[in-house]
N, C-alpha and C positions, 0 to 999 in steps of 0.2 A: 757521714752526714752529706758531704758534697756529692757522693755517689748517689744517695737517695734523691737529692734535689735534681741532679742531672737526669736520673731515671724518670722522675716525675715529670720533668720538663718535656722529655721526648715522648712520654706516654700521652701528655696533653696535646702535643703536636699531632700525634697519631690519631687521637680522637677527633681533633678539629679537622684534620685532613680527611678522615672518613666521612665526617659530617658534611664537609664541603662537597666531597664527591657524591654523596647521597643526594644533596640538594641539587647539584648539577644534573644528576640522573633524573631527578624528579622534574626539573625544569624542562628537560628535553624529551621526557617520555610522553608528554601530551602537548601536541601542537595543533594550532588552528590554521586552516588553509581556506583560500577562496578558490573554488574549482569552477570549471566551465566546460560544457560540451558545445561544440560548434556545429550547427545544422547546415543543410545545403543552401540555406538563404544567407549564410555567413553571419548568422545571429548567434551570439554567445548566450547560452542558457546557464546562468550562474547558480551555485548553491554552496553552502558551507560544508566543510569537511574537517573532522577532527581525527588525528592520527595518534595512537598510543603505541609505545613499544618500538621494537626494531626487528628487521629481518622477517622471518616467517612467524614471529610472535606478534606482529603488528595487528592492531584492531582498528579498523576504519569505522567512523560513525558519520553517516550522511545526515545533515541537519536541515529540516524545512519546518519553520515555525516551531510548533510543539513536538513534532515528530523526530524521533531518533532511530535511525536504521543502522544497526550494528552489523558489520561485516568482519568475520574473524576466521575465514577459511583461506587466507592468502597463501600463495606458494610462488616459487621462482622457477622459471624455465630460462636457462642461460642468464643473461643480464636483465631480463624483464620480470617485473613483479606482476602477478595475476591476482586480481581481486574478484572472485565470483560474487554475484549479486543475489544473495539470499537463495530462494528456490527457483529463480528465473533462469532461463537459458540465455544468460548475458553475463558479461564480465568487463572490468576495466583492466587494461594492460598498459603498464607504464615503465619508463626508465626514471630512476630517481637521482636527484642531486640534493644537497642540503637545503636548497631554497625552491626547487622546482620539481614537479611531477609532470611528465609529458608522455603522451601515447594515444591510445584509442579506447573508445567505448564500443564494445562489440555486442550486437544482438545476433546470436548464432543463427546462421542460415537466413539472415535478414539483411543487416547492413552494419557498417562501421563508420564512426564519426570521431573527429579529433577531440581529444581530452587534454586539458592543461590545468595545473593548480599551482598557485603561488603561496608560499608560507607567510603567515602573519597578515594576509590581506583581509581585514575585518569586514569591509564593506561589500555586500552582495552587489549593490548598484552604487555607482558614484552619483552624487547630487551636487548641482551648482546653484540650486534655487530652493528657497524655503517653501514649504507647502502653503498653498493659498485656499485650499478647500479641505473638507473632511468627508472621506468616502464611507465612513461608518454607517452601516445599515443594511437593509434588504432591498434587492433590486429584481424586477422582472426583466429577464434578459432573453434576447434572441441570439443564440450562439450559432452562427451559420444558419442552418435550417432547424436547429434544435431549440426547443423551449427550455429555459433554465432559470434558476434562481441564483443570484450572486449574493454572497454573504461576506461582508468585510468589516474589519475592526482596525481603526487607525489610532495611533498614539504618536503625536508630533509627526515626524516624517515616516515612521515605521508603520507598516501595514501587513496584516495577515488576512487570509480569507480562503474561500473555495467557491466553486460553482456546483450546484446540484441539478441533475437532470432526472428524468423518469427512470433511467436505467442505472443510476449511481452518481457518485460525486468525483470531483477532480482532486480529492485529497488535499494535503496541506500545501498552501501557496504562501509565499513570503516575499516582501519587497519594500518599496519606498513610494512616497508621494513627493513629486517635484513640481512646484507650481500647481497647475490643475490636472497634472498627468500622474497616473498610477502605473507602476511597473511591478509585475509579480512573476515569480518563477518557481519551478519545482523539478526535482529529479527523484523518482521513487524506486529506481532500479530498472524500470521499464519505460515509464512515461517521461518524456522530456518536454517541459511546458514553459512557454513564455507568453505573457499577456501585457499589452499596453492599451490604455484607455484614458480618455479625458472626461472630466465631470464639469458640465455646464448647467448650473442650477440644480435640478434634480434628474438631469439626463446624462446617461453614459453615451459618449459619442466617440467616433473614430476608433472603435475598439479593434484590436488586431490580436490574433492568437496563432502562435506557431507551435506545432507539436511533432514529436518524433523526428524522422529524418528530413521531411520536406513538406509536411501538411501545413496548410495555412487557411485561416478563416477570418472573416470580419464579424463584428458583433456590435450591438447597441442595447440600451436598456433604459429603464426608468425606475426611480426609487419608489417602492411600493411595499408597505408593511403588511399588506394583505395578500401578497403574491403567494401562490401555492402551486404544487405540482399535481398531476393526476394521481388518484388513489392507487398505490402500487399493488394493492390486493385485487384490483379489477382488470388488470391488463392481460394477464395470462389465466386461462381457465380450461376446464375439461370440455371437450366437444360434446354436443348433445347425445351422440350415439354411445358415449362412454360413461360409465358410472364409477370406475375405479382406476387407479394407477397400477400398471403391471410392468415388470421388466425382469431380465435375467442376464447378469453380467458377471464376469470373473473378477476375483480379488487377486492380490499379488501371489497368493499360494496356488492359484489355478482353480480354486473352488468357485462354482457357480452359486451366486447369491441372488435370492428374489424375495419379494415381500411375503410370498407364501411359505417361507421357511418357518419352522416351529419357533425359532428364536424370536420372531416378531409377533407371535400370538399374544393378544391382550396387552400390546405395547403401543405407546404413542411414538410415532416415527416422523422424523424430519428428513426429507430428501433434499440434499444440497446439490443443485446443479452448478458445477464449478469447473475450474481449470487451474493448474499450477502456475500458469502464465499470467494470471489475472490479479492485479493488486487489490481490487475491491473484494475478490474472493478471499484473499489473504486476510483482509480486515474482518470479513464475516467469520472466517475460520477461527480467528483469535477470540471472537465472541462465543462461537459454538463450543470451543474446546472446554472452557470451564463450565458452560451450561450442561454439557454432556457429563462431565465428571461429577457435577453436583446432583443431577437428577437421574442418572442411569440406574441407581439402586432403587429408585421409585418407579421405574418402568419406561424411561425415555431411551430411545435408540436414535442414532443419526446414521444415515447412509449417504456418503458422498458419491455422486455420479460424476466422475471426472472426464471431461472432454479435452483431450490433449492434442497438441499440435504435432502428432506423429501417428501414423497408421500402424506402426510397429509396436505391439504390446510390450515387448521387452524394454524399449526405450521409454514408453509411456510410464511403465511401472517404476523405472528408475527415478523419474521426476516425481511421481506420486509418493514414493517411499521417502525421498529427500524432503518433500513437503511435510509429510507426517512427522518425521523426526525433528525437523526444524521448529515446527509449531506445536509439538507435543499433542498431536491429534490421536486420541485413543479409540476413535470410532472407525467403522469400516469405510474404506474408500475403494470404489470399483472403477475400472477403465470402461467407459461407455462409448468410446469412439472419438472422432475429431469434432471440433466446433461446428463443422458443416453438416454433421450427422444427427443433430438433435431431433429433427422431425422424424427420422427413421427410428431413432432409439426410443422416442416418447411420442408415438403417433396420436395418443389420446389428448395431447395438448394443442390448443389453437396455434400457439407459436411459443418459442423461447426467444424473447427479445433482449435478454440481458444475462450476462454472467456477473454475479451469481443470481440464481432464482431458487427460492426455498419453498418446498411443498410440505405442509403439515397434515399428517394423517392420524386420525384418532384410533381408539382401540377396536373399533368396528371396521377399520380400514376404509373409512370415509374421508374424503379430502375436506379439511376444514378451512384451509387457507393456502393460497398461492401468492407469494410475495415476490414481485419483480424488483431486481436490483438490491442495493444495500447503501444506506446512508451511514457512512463511516464516522469515526471520531472527529474528523475535521469539521463536521457540520454542527458540532456543539449540541444545542438543545434538541435538534432533530434526532441525533443519534441517541441521546439519553431517553427521549420519548419512545423511540423504536425499541430499545433494549427493555424498558419497563413494560411496554405493552406486549411484546413477544414473550417475555418471561412469564407474565401473568397468564397469557394464553396457554402456555405449556403447563403451568401449575393447574389451571382449570381442567384441562384435558386429562391430566394424570389423576385428578380427583374423581373424574367421571367413572361410573361403572359400565362395563361392557354389556350391551343389550343383547 
């Protein structure tokens, strides 16, 4: 009997010990960090970071407002941890301690900036003053020389928002309100953004924007519920001497693809002018991927014309293939040249003023819409309206008979 009691005692100790170890593992497996990239102006651009797991099994999640950007391709070189940033030609390289990550944010063939993160630092921005104003609403903004719309939502001191322009949006921004000043920041793998602005009455004043390595702009604005951007379907169009779109570019297998191919007969085709380096293109591709998978059986085709930052096709296709795999893009994507070669690649267009730009072609190979830019998920109702209207357009064109 004593033997049984002793055995049971040690068995319970073992179970409790395992349970404690598992709880400990669970507690340390997911940690929150306050990260920052320091630009040439010695401004820290902060963002939240969540790290799960250890070693090369780590998964990093970059957090900006509602956005969660998961990074799971980490690897070591020597004593440095490398964290590739999605499909972009960029990575974070750090040395780790239990409480700190320190190193560099590297945009390959472009620049390198200091990166640091502290474990458990929950505040993106520190605040010493309670908010005295509410930034919630829509604003007509002059961002440098660019017309924009500011969209902000404030809850106590916490605020999120974005800026929309004719060529796209600034994606998910997050920050605080201190007194009458708002601070917003974001890091999406490529863009490094910091905004500071004051609200006096209904006026945005003393606005400052830092982006990337060293870019700086001032801005101002006024609250205006009727503010609107130019119609994105009127900015890019066919020149008068052209009636159709035509091109011939290679895919990753070396096959030349054009709209004249039999595969596209009697089909509705979306041409997506894009690049693997472009966050707004990533947002559009995330919308196009399920759209294609849903309607391909009904006659929808999508062709990506990717303008890559490399004149070498082999390098360009490595980036394109990585993008296709990461985003589960099942449609054709061709290498069309560099971003500076859009006029040469598509001479029938007046201009390509934005990546992305989408061209919708009906079953008769007539251009039915050219949409400049993309209003992504950070724009809320604008994004939802675009998705609904664009999907309806595709459904209508698929239902039409070829004349």
